[in-house]
N, C-alpha and C positions, 0 to 999 in steps of 0.2 A: 115067635116064641121069645118071651122076655127073659131078662137076666135077673136072677134073684139078688137080694141085698147081700147075701153071703158071697156070691160070685163077684159082685161089684167091689166088695172089700178086698177080696183076694187079688183081683185085677189091680186095684189101687196100690196095694202093698207091693206087688211085683213091679209096677211102674216106678214107684219110689225107690225100690231096691236097685233097679237098673240105673236110674239117674244118679243115685248116690255112689254106686260102684264105678261109674264113669268119671267121677270127680276125684281130684287128688287134693286132699287137705293136709293137715298136719302143721307143725311148727318147725321152722328151719333156722339154723344158726351156722354162719360161715366164719372161718378163722384162717388167717395167714400166719404161719410160723415164721416164714421168711419169703422174700421175693414177691411182695404185693404189687410192685410197680415194675413191669417189664417192658422192654422195647421189642415189639414183634415185627419190626420193619426190615430186619436184616437176617440173612442166613437161611439155611434149609433145616426144617424141623421134622423129626421122625415121630410118628404116632405109634406107640407100642401096642401089642395085644392087650385087651382089657380083661381083667379077671374079677370075679366075686364069688362068694360062697352061696349065692342063690342057685337053687335047683330048677328054676323056671326058665322060660324063654326070655326073661328080662335080661339075661346076660347078653344076648345079641342086641337087644334094644339099648342096653347100657353102652355098648361099643358104638352103635350107630349114632346115638344122641351126642356122645362125647366127641366122636370124630367130626360130625357135622358142626358142632359148636365151635371147635377150634378151626375148622375149615373156614368159617365165616370171618374169623380173625386173621388167619394166615393165607387164605386163598391157595394159589399154586405152590406156595412155599412149604406146604404140609404134604408129607408122603407117608403112606401106611407101610409098616414094617413088612407085611406080607408081600406087597407090591415091590418094595425095595429089594427083597430077596431074589426077584427075577432079574435084577440088574447088578447086584453086588454080592460078594461073598460074606454075608452076615449071618449071624445065628438066627434060627427060626423064632426065638423068643428071648427077651431080655427080662431079667428079674426086676421086680418093682423097686428094689434098692440095689442096683448093681455096684460093683466095686469100681474104684478109680481105674484100675487096669482094664476092666471090661468096657468102661466108657471110652477110654482112649483107643482101645482096639476097634470099637464100633466106629469111632471117628475116622480111623485110618482106612477101614474097609468100606465105609459108606460115603465118605467125603461130605457128610452132613454135619451140621453144627450143634443141633440141640435134640434132646430126647424128651418126649412127653409120656409120662406113665400115669394111668388111671386105674384105681382099684375101688370096688364096691364091697360093702359088708352089710349083711343082714344080722342085726344084733338080737332082735326079738320079733316074734310074730304071733303074740298070744291074744291080742284083743279081737273081739268080734267085729265083723264088717258093719253090722246093723244090730242095734240093741235098744231095749227100753229100760228106763231106770226102775229099779226095784228098791224101795226104801228099806226093805228088810235086809238088804245086803249092804255092806260097807267095805268096798275095796276098790283098788284101781290097778289096771294092767295096761300095757302099752305095746304098740308096734314101733320098732326103732330101726333105723338104718343109717349108714354113713358112707361117704365117698371121700377118697383121698387122691390128691394130685401132686406129683413130684415132677419137676422139670430140671433137666441137667444140661450143663455146658459140656459137650463131648470133648472138645479140644483140650480143655483144662481139667477134665475129669472131676467136676465139682457140681454140687447141688446148688441151683440158683433160685428155686422156688419150692415151697412146701405149703400145702393148704388142705383144708378139709371142710366138708359140709355135713352137719348132723341133722337128722329129721326124727320127729316123734309125733305119734298120734295116740291119744290116751282114752281108754274106756274107764269111766269112773261111775260107780254107783254110790249115791250119797243121799242122806235125808234132807240135804239142802236143795235138792232138785225135785220137781214135781214127780210123783209116782206115776210110772207109765209113760213118761216123756220119751219121745223117740230121738235117738242119737245115732251117730255112725262114726266109724274110724276108718282110716286108710291103711291098707296093707303096706308092709315094709318095702316090697319090691317097687311099686310105682313111686313111693316117696324117694327111693334111691335114685330113680331116673330124674325126678324133679330136682333133687339135691345137686346132681352133677350139672344139670342145665343151669341152675342158679349160680353154682360156683364158677362155671366158665364165663357166665355173664359178668361176674365180678372181675375176672381177668381182663375182659374187654373194657369194663368201666375204668379200671385203674391203670391201663396201659399208658406208657409215656409217649408213644409215637402217634397219637391221634391229633 
């Protein structure tokens, strides 16, 4: 029994959709407000719980990718806050921007030297995953996400690094593009993951102890 042309087209469309959805596109920009060049060779580093406003399972992936990224830089010098709680009398969670008093208290209770905080943010998720250009329409909408990293010196209670990664993927209908042209955008959640991976790679690139 043969497959009709209509079924072939449907199958082709589904294959393309799966391939597109598995790719992470978008444009990325990384910025360091301070602490671009760090020495990761000394001390013990605490990795705090990771938060974002995403309602999907990507919250867990954001934690995993962030932790594994810094683990490649720090090795055994990195310890997760949850694991640390089994050894020391520390709070179950630290704020993304803790006070100087809170930082020094964590230093005294943990005997660690630095704290790494990571936060993700879904800014917008309005664009379609897969669309064709319609010249009768003229508008653009986008999926946007961001990640922020702050690193603190616990003993001195000060911020030593602040950075962010911004990601955007835009759906744009325009008469400058062929009518019916197939395009795709990336959802904000996978871009958030890619952004944190890219930002941590910047920390590794600019470290002073290599």
